[in-house]
N, C-alpha and C positions, 0 to 999 in steps of 0.2 A: 953655356949653361942652358939646359933645356927649359923651355917655358912651361910653367904649370897652368893647366886649364881646369878651371872648376866648372863643373856642370851640375845642374839640378835636374833630377829625374822626378817628374810629377806623376804621382800615382792617382789614376782616375778610377773611382769606384764604378763597377759595372752593375747596372740595374737588372731586375728580372726581365726576362723576355716574356712576351705574351703567352707563349706556350707553357713556360714554367709557371706563370701565374695561374693559368687555367688548370694545370695539374694540381697545384696546391689547393685551389678552390674545390676541385673534384674530390681530393682526399678528405678535406674538411666535411664536404657534403656526405661522403660515405660514412665517416665517423659519426656525424649527427644522425644519419639514417639508422645506424646500428644502435645508437644510444637512446633515441626516442622511444622505441618499443619497450626497452627496459624501464625507462622512466614511467611510461604509461602503465606498465605492469605493476610497478611499485605503487603508483597512485591508485590503481584499481584495487590492489590488495588492501591498501589503507581504507578505501571507501567501503569495501566489502566487510572489513573488520568493524568499521563504524556502524554499518547497517546491522551486522550481527549483534552488536552491543545494544542498539536501539531495541531490537526484537527481544533480547535477553531482559532488558529492563521492563518492557511491557508484559512479558510472561511472568516475571517476578511480581509485578504490580497486580496481575490477575490472581496470583497466589495469595498476596496480602489481602486483597479484597475478599477472597474466599475465606481466609482466616477470620475476617471481621464479620461477614454476613452469612457464611455457610454455603454460598453459591458463587459461581463465576459471575462477573458483571454481565448485564444484558448487552447484546450487540447493539440494540436500539430499543428505546422505551417510549411507547405511546400510552397515555393514561386518560381515558380509556382508548379503545380502538379508534380508527379514523373518524374524525369529526371536525369540530371547529366551524367557523363562519366562512371559510374559504377566502378570506382576505388577508393581505399582508400588511397589517397595521402595526404600529409601534407597540400596541398592547398585546399583540399576538392574535391568534384566530385562524391561522392556516390549518394546522392540525394540532392535536394535543402533544406537542413535541417535547419530550422529556430528555432528549439528548442521546448520545451514543456511548459506546464503550469508552471512547477517549475522554468523555466527561467524568465517568464514574471511577476511572483509575487516577484521576488528578491528585488526590490526597496521597497516593503511593508513589507519585513521580515528583515529589517535592513541589507540588503546585496546589497545596491545600487552600491558600488564600484565594486563588482563582476559582476553585470549586465553591467556596463559601459565597463568593460574589455572585456566581450564577445561581446557586441554590436559594438565595434570598428572593428570587422571583418565583416563589411558590412551586419549587421543584416537587415537593411532596403533596401538592394539592391537585386533585383531578380536574380535568377540563380547563387547564391553563397551558397555553403555548409558551413554556418557559424559555426556550431557546430564542424565539423571536423577541421576547421582552428583554432578554439579556443583550441582544444585538442593538436594540433601540433605547437602552437606558445606560447611564453611567453608574459608577459604583455608589453614588448617593441616591440612586433611584430616579434621577431626572431624565426626561426624554432628551435625546440628542438629535441634532438636525441631519447628521450624515452617518452612513454606515462606516464603521471604523473608529468611531468615537465612543462606542459603548463598551460594556464589559467584554463582549465578544464582537468580532472575532479576535482570536489570539493565535499567532503563529509560533509554535513551540519547536525548538531545535530537533527534538527526537522524533518528530512526525515524518521527516523526510529522509530518504536514503540518498546519500550524496552521489550515488551513481546515476540517479535519475535527475537530469538537468532540465527536464521539461517543466514549463510553467513555474519558474523559480520563486515567484511571489505567491504561490498557491497556499491556501490554508487547509488543504486536504492532506491526508496521510497516505504513505505508501504501504502501510501495514494493515492487513485485512484479515478477517476471521474465517476460520474453517467452517464452512456450511455443509460439509459432507458431500452428498450428491443431491442435486436439485434439478428438476426439469424446468428450465426457463422458457420452454417453447410457447407457453401461454402468456408470457409477460408482455407488457406494452412495448418493452425494448426487445423485440424479437423480429427478425427480418425474414422468417420462413426458411432459414437454413440451420439445421441442427443434425450433424452427422454423429454426435457423440451420445446424446441421451438414448436414442433407439438402440445403440450398441451396448450401453452399460447400465441403464437405469433399472432394468428388471434383472437383478442378479441371478434369479433362479434359472433364467434361460441359459446362463453360461456357467452354472454350477456354484453360485455364491449366495451369501446370506444378506443381501441388502436390496433396497428399493428406493427410488426417488419419490414414490407415491405413498407418503405417510408422514409421521412425525419427523422433524429434523433429526438427522443422524450425524451431524457434525458436532463441534464443541460449543458453538454459540447459537443463540436463537433470539429472535425479536420477541420482546415482551409487550404484548398488546391486549392480553386478556388473562384472567386468572388461571385459565387452563394451560398457559404456556409460560410458566415461571422460568427464571434463569436455570441453567443446568448446574449440577454438582460434579465434583471430581468423581464421585462414585458412579456417575452416568457413563464414564469411560470404562466399560466392563472389559475392553480389550487391553487395558493397562495404560498408565500414564506415559510410559516410555515408548509405547507403540501408537500413540495418538497425536496428531498434529493439532496445535491450537491456533497458531498465527502463521501467515505467509506474506509474500510481497506481491504487489502489482504496480503498474506504471500509471501515473496520474492521467496521462493523455490517451490511454488505451482502454479505458473502462468508462462507460457512460455516466455512472453515478459519481465516480471520482472526478471525472472531467467537468461535468455540469456544475459541480460545487467548488471548482478550483479558483474561481474568480473572487478575489478579496472584496469586490464591490457588492457581492451577494451576501457576504457575512456568515453564511451557515457552515460551509466547508465540512470539516471532519466532526463538527459538533452536533450536526443534525442527526436524528434517529435513522433516517433512511439512507443517507449517504456517508455518514461518518464511519460506518463499519460494515459496509456492504459485504454480505456473505459470498464467499467464492466456492467453487465446486471442483471436484477432483476428476470428473470424467473428461475434462478438457486437458489436452497435453500441456505440460509446462512450456512456456514461451511460444505458445501458438501465435502465429503472426497476425497482429491487428494493426491496421493503418492508423497513424496518429490523427487525432481530431484536428490538429493544426494543418494537416495535409488534406484530409477529407472530412469536413464537418457535416456533410449531408446525411440525412436519416436514411439508412439502408441502401444508399446508392453511392457509386455505381456497382459495387460488388458487396453483397451482404455477407459473404464468407469472411471478409476481413474488416467489416465495418464496426466501429466503436459502439454503435447502438445495438448490435446483435449479441445479447447476453449469452445465448447458447454457445457462442465461441469466444466472447470477450470476457466472460466471468471466470477465467482461469488465472492461474498464478503466473506472473511475468516479472522479469527484472532486466536490467542492463548488465548484470554480471555475466561473464563469459561462461556459457554452457549450462546455466542452471539458476536456481532460486534458493534463498535462505528461508528456512522454516524454523519456528519455535515450537517445541514439543511440550506437551502438558507436564512433563516431569521437570521442566525448567531448562532443558538443554536446547541448544541452537545448532542446526545442521544445515550444510549446503547440500542440496539434492540436485543431481544431474537431470537435465531435460531429457535424457535418454532412459530415464527410469521406466520400467514396465508399467503400463497404465493400470493394470489390476493391482499392482503393489501400491501405487499412489492412492488408489481408492481405498484399499484396506487400511492405509495409514490415516486416512481422513475420516472414515466411518468408525465411530467410537464403539459400536455395539453389535458388530456382525459376527462376533465369536471367531474371528479370523485374525488374531494378532500377528503382526509381522514387524520385524525390526528393520530399521534402515540399513542398507548394505554399507 
């Protein structure tokens, strides 16, 4: 009888070889590489939409202010012109600082309580530095020991564009006013480099009806004496759908925005001279300015790209790919390519040159 032999066959699992493992890792890396740009594009699209919504709300707030007072809000208000004792005391005294655009639209941005808290520091009284007093007093009117404990500063969510990650704790705003065209060559913040004002400021030399040398021709103005009241909608004789009201800038690439971005200073977007610094249309969109974090030095080493050189730094800028968001006077918000013809941009920003032009 034949003998039965039982055998056991052991199955041994074979592991990945090193080459196979490297191939799998390489495939995953390629897939991640393909996915990340798509994720970044989606994130930036969401950021741009949020930024456009912020602009939309601020434009509508300006409309509501106009409905209440018959004018646009002032870009910055001094009452009267430059004065004060020159000291930064808790009671005020720097200048007669009555605040910026961002203060006056508070009631129309669901922030009426904050507006009333600031207004109690003699907002309607001449020769009082209201903003400094609001920084150094609490809601009960008591002096505070530290900046940050007073009614101001306040950081509000709609002040910042989420695409601008610079200075995340800043109390300054990315949203700035259309100042038309202004020659900043004589400003304290001028480094002697200005290729754009000579080219565009005298429109008659190139066949157009505008000039830098006269009354403001944008949609906002500083109110510092009775002869320069806030502008009305009717001031935009080129039409509300053909005139820019607000645009974007980057906090770390404009001296007024950058210098007031530190929360320890307290003034930020609330002060009359930095809260709504007027921007100009003769500078190309997204003209390259070096961040103040990279080069904080005044006018050096290169004035062309220095944050303190307003003739090149006072243009519209953003981190959106290829352009900037603008809010128009009619309430619409449009994304404008940085490739836009410079003459077209100027015509959109100058409210009264009798050269209306629609955005392409």
